[in-house]
N, C-alpha and C positions, 0 to 999 in steps of 0.2 A: 276497021275492026281488028285487023291483024296487028296493027301498031299498038292498039290498046292491050291486046293479049301479051305482047312482048314487054310492054310497060309494066303490067301487073306481075309478070314472071320476074322481071328484073328487080322490082321493088320487093318481091317475096324473097328472092335470093339475097339481096342486100340485108334485109331484116334478119334472115336466118344466119348471116355471117357476123352479126353484131357480137362483140366480145363478151357480153355479160352472161349468156346462157343460164339465166335464172339467178344470177348474183345480184343482190340488192344494189341500187344505185349508190348508196353511201357506204359500200363495203370496201375495205382495204384491198380486196381481191379484184377490184376493177383496175388496179394499177397493172399495166400490161408489160412493164419492163422486165428484163432478165437480170438476175442477181447471181453472183458467184459465192458458193459456200466455202467454209474452211477446208473442205475436201477437194475444192476445185470444180465441183459440179455446178452446172448452170440450171437455175430454177426460176420459177415465177412465184410471186406471193400466193397466187391461187392454188399452188401445190399444197399449201397448208389448209385448204378448205376442209371443214369438218373438225378442225382442232381448235381448242382454246389457245390463244396466243398471248404471251406476256412479252412485251417488246420494249427495248430501250436502245437509244442511239448513243454510241460511244466511239472512242478511237484508242488503239492499243498502246500508243506511246504516252498517253495521258498519265499524269502522276497525282492528280488531285481528285476530281469528282468521279471520273470513270471507274477507278478501283472501288470506290464506295458504291456506285451504281451496280457494278458487277457483284459485289458482296451482298448487296440488298436483294438482287435477283436470286442469288444462290440461297439466301435465307428464305425467300418466298418458296422456292422449289422444295426446300427441306420441310418447311412448315405445312405446305399443301400435302405433301406425302404421296403424290401421284407420280409414278415412274413410268407411265404408259405413254410413249411418244405418239401413239395413234390418237390420243385424246388431248394431250397437253404438250405444247412446244414453247420453250423459252428462246427468244430470238434477239440477238445483239446485231445491230446494224452499224456499220462503220460510217463515220462522217469524214473519214480521211482515206478514201479509196485509193489514192495515189500511193500511200505508204502501207496500208493494211492489206498486204498480199495474203493469200490463203495460209502460208506458213506462219505469218504473224498472228493471224486469227486463231489458228490451231494452237499455237503456243500460249496465247492468252487464255483459251479455254482450259488447257492443261495446267497452267499456272494456278488457276482458281479451282481446280478439281471439277471441271465441268465438261470434260471430254466424254460425254454421254449422249445417247441417242435422243434425249429430251432437249438438247441444246443445238442451236444452229447459229452461226456467225455469218453474216452476209456483207458483201460489198457490191456496189453497182457503179455505174458511171457517175461522174460528178453531177450531171444534170438530173439523172434519176434519183440520186441521193437527195438533192435539193428538193425535187418534186415530192418525194416521200416525206421529208422533214416538214414541208409545208402542210401536207395532209395531216400529219401527226401533231402539228402545232409545236414542233421542236425548232428552236432558233439556234443557229450556230454561225460563227464567223472565225475565219482563220486570222490569227493575230501575229503569227510568225510561221516560218516553214514547217514547224513540228508542233505547233500549239494552237488550240482552238478555245474560244469562249463559247459555251453552249448551255442549253436548257438541261435540267436534270429531271427527266420525265420517265416514268414507267407507265406503260399503257397495257390494258387488258382488252383483247378483242374477242368477241363471241365467235362461235363456230362458223358463222356466216360472214365473218370479217367486219362486222359492225363494231364500232367503239362501244365498249361496255363500261369502262372505268379508266380514268386517267389521274395519276398522282404526280404533282410537281413538287420538287424539292426532296431533300434527303432527310426525312423525318421518321424517326422510329415509331411514332404513334400511328403513322399511316400504314405501317406494315400489316396490322391486323385487318384494316379495311381492304387492302389488296388481297390478302389471303381469303377473306370472306367472299369477295367478288369472284376470285378464281374458282373457288369451290361452288359458288352459285352457278357460274357459267358451265362448269363440268356436269352439273345436274340436268341442264337443258338438253333437249334432243337436237 
């Protein structure tokens, strides 16, 4: 009987220590890895819980698609018109964590006029970056030491970290759909 009590107590403790704490199983916030911001701070994706996220994966030395993705994200930010970082966060995630140090990430944000509290640039380990890319359906491949081939995707996540909308490609017509979805997500509790 004493063994059964210890078994039940152990199972209860294990269950209480699970990482989800009410986070949906399909939430981005289930990813437990640590990420470094443009300010050198260490955070987890769950730190964004309660905010609508607009996310894209880029790298700072890119001269083709990444500047367009960054400009598209900036246009979305301006069109949505919400400047409250407690409700809405734009997140760029580096696919080149070896070269995208916090200084490079900060410079990228400043170059595009995005050095604002609504913007976060993250880098993680190569393994964590690959894991997150797979979750987000972003494909990328290093084709030379400073060049990558990659998907051009902008993703909107609901406040609970669930995928709300994803747009692939750099298409001006998709901008209105993204703005509409971001505004819809901001209306939810």
